[in-house]
Structures are given as structure tokens and as C-alpha cells.
C-alpha positions as CSV (number, residue, x, y, z in Angstrom):
1,X,110.4,122.5,102.4
2,X,113.3,122.5,104.2
3,X,117.1,122.6,103.5
4,X,118.9,119.4,104.7
5,X,122.2,119.8,105.7
6,X,124.8,117.4,104.1
7,X,122.2,115.5,102.3
8,X,123.5,112.1,100.7
9,X,125.3,112.5,97.2
10,X,123.1,110.1,95.9
11,X,119.8,111.8,96.2
12,X,119.1,113.8,93.0
13,X,115.8,115.7,91.9
14,X,112.6,113.7,92.2
15,X,114.1,111.4,94.3
16,X,112.0,110.8,97.7
17,X,113.1,111.1,101.1
18,X,111.8,109.8,104.4
19,X,112.7,112.3,106.9
20,X,113.1,112.5,111.1
21,X,112.0,115.8,111.8
22,X,113.3,115.7,115.3
23,X,116.7,114.5,114.8
24,X,116.8,116.6,111.6
25,X,118.2,113.3,109.4
26,X,117.2,111.5,106.4
27,X,116.3,107.9,107.3
28,X,115.6,106.5,103.9
29,X,115.4,107.8,99.8
30,X,114.4,106.2,97.1
31,X,115.3,106.8,93.5
32,X,113.0,108.2,90.6
33,X,113.6,105.3,88.3
34,X,112.0,102.8,86.3
35,X,110.7,99.8,88.5
36,X,109.7,102.3,91.8
37,X,106.5,102.3,93.2
38,X,105.0,106.3,92.9
39,X,101.8,107.7,93.4
40,X,100.0,110.6,91.0
41,X,99.5,113.8,92.6
42,X,97.7,116.0,89.9
43,X,96.0,115.5,86.8
44,X,93.1,113.0,85.4
45,X,95.1,109.9,87.7
46,X,95.6,111.7,90.5
47,X,95.8,109.5,93.4
48,X,96.3,106.2,91.3
49,X,99.4,104.1,92.6
50,X,102.0,102.3,90.1
51,X,105.2,101.1,88.9
52,X,107.1,103.2,87.2
53,X,107.2,101.6,83.5
54,X,109.4,104.3,81.6
55,X,110.2,107.9,81.1
56,X,109.9,109.7,77.8
57,X,111.9,113.3,77.7
58,X,110.9,115.9,75.5
59,X,113.4,118.4,75.1
60,X,111.7,121.9,75.8
61,X,108.4,120.2,76.8
62,X,107.2,118.0,79.3
63,X,108.3,114.8,80.4
64,X,105.9,112.1,80.4
65,X,105.9,109.1,83.2
66,X,104.4,105.8,81.9
67,X,103.4,103.8,85.0
68,X,101.5,100.6,85.6
69,X,99.3,99.4,88.6
70,X,98.6,96.3,90.3
71,X,95.6,95.4,87.9
72,X,97.4,95.9,85.0
73,X,96.3,98.9,83.7
74,X,98.9,101.3,81.9
75,X,98.9,105.0,82.6
76,X,100.8,108.4,81.7
77,X,101.2,111.9,83.2
78,X,103.7,114.5,83.5
79,X,107.0,114.2,85.5
80,X,105.9,117.0,88.0
81,X,102.4,114.9,88.9
82,X,104.6,111.7,90.0
83,X,106.0,111.4,93.6
84,X,107.9,108.2,94.6
85,X,106.6,106.1,97.0
86,X,109.5,103.1,97.6
87,X,111.7,100.9,96.0
88,X,110.5,98.0,93.8
89,X,107.0,97.1,95.1
90,X,107.2,98.2,98.8
91,X,105.9,101.7,99.9
92,X,107.9,103.6,102.8
93,X,104.6,104.4,103.7
94,X,100.9,103.2,104.0
95,X,98.7,103.3,101.0
96,X,95.1,104.0,100.5
97,X,92.6,101.5,101.4
98,X,92.2,100.8,97.9
99,X,95.5,100.4,97.3
100,X,95.4,103.5,94.6
101,X,93.2,101.7,92.2
102,X,91.2,102.8,89.7
103,X,88.3,100.6,88.9
104,X,86.4,100.3,85.4
105,X,83.0,101.8,85.0
106,X,81.7,98.0,85.2
107,X,83.5,97.3,88.0
108,X,82.3,100.9,90.3
109,X,79.0,99.7,89.4
110,X,79.0,95.7,90.4
111,X,80.3,97.5,93.5
112,X,77.8,100.2,94.3
113,X,75.1,97.1,93.5
114,X,76.8,95.0,96.2
115,X,76.6,97.8,98.6
116,X,72.9,98.8,97.9
117,X,71.9,94.8,98.5
């Protein structure tokens, strides 16, 4: 991490910034809010990408964030495991080849059989 001098006052905790290191300036930022694209960085759903559906606040405990991926599968994780990638469904950075989607066991089996032929 680094300290950014004179950041935009609209940037809050859990927001994501795109930073130009050579100029030392913020290029873009994405707010941590419902409807924005996010990636999971820890836990069972590590690597999955989805749109933030809602946030549950638990005083004295962990806040839970519910997301929905492009296939319509819903999943949830702790707020500390969520990293916002962009506003709406557009990402500020490139996504992995599988676009952060987890296949079901049946889909994985069909894909494996297709590769082995």
C-alpha cells in the first residue's frame, strides 16, 4: 500500500481505485455498492466474479455480501473477501479466461469428457 496525497473525498473504505504509479494520480475509482462488479479474494468462493446483490450488516460480527454471477448463481462471503472490479457490469481490469464463473459438477464432467475425446 501507499499513502495517496489529496484523494477524492468521494472515495471511502472498501472502494477500489485505478492508480497511475508514474504520475502518482488516481485515474478511476469504483464504489463498493449494490450493482457493481466484484471478485472474491478469499474463502470457499475464491476467484468467483459477480455483481453485488446486497450487503448484510451484523453489528459485532462480520458483514456479509451477497453476489450473483453471470450464470445466475448466488453466493455470499465476508466483506473482507470482496474486491470491487468496476461499476455496473463493466470491469476496470481484464478478467480470467473463465470470467470468474464456477461450473457445477455436471458441467465440469461434460467439459472434461469433451477435452478427452
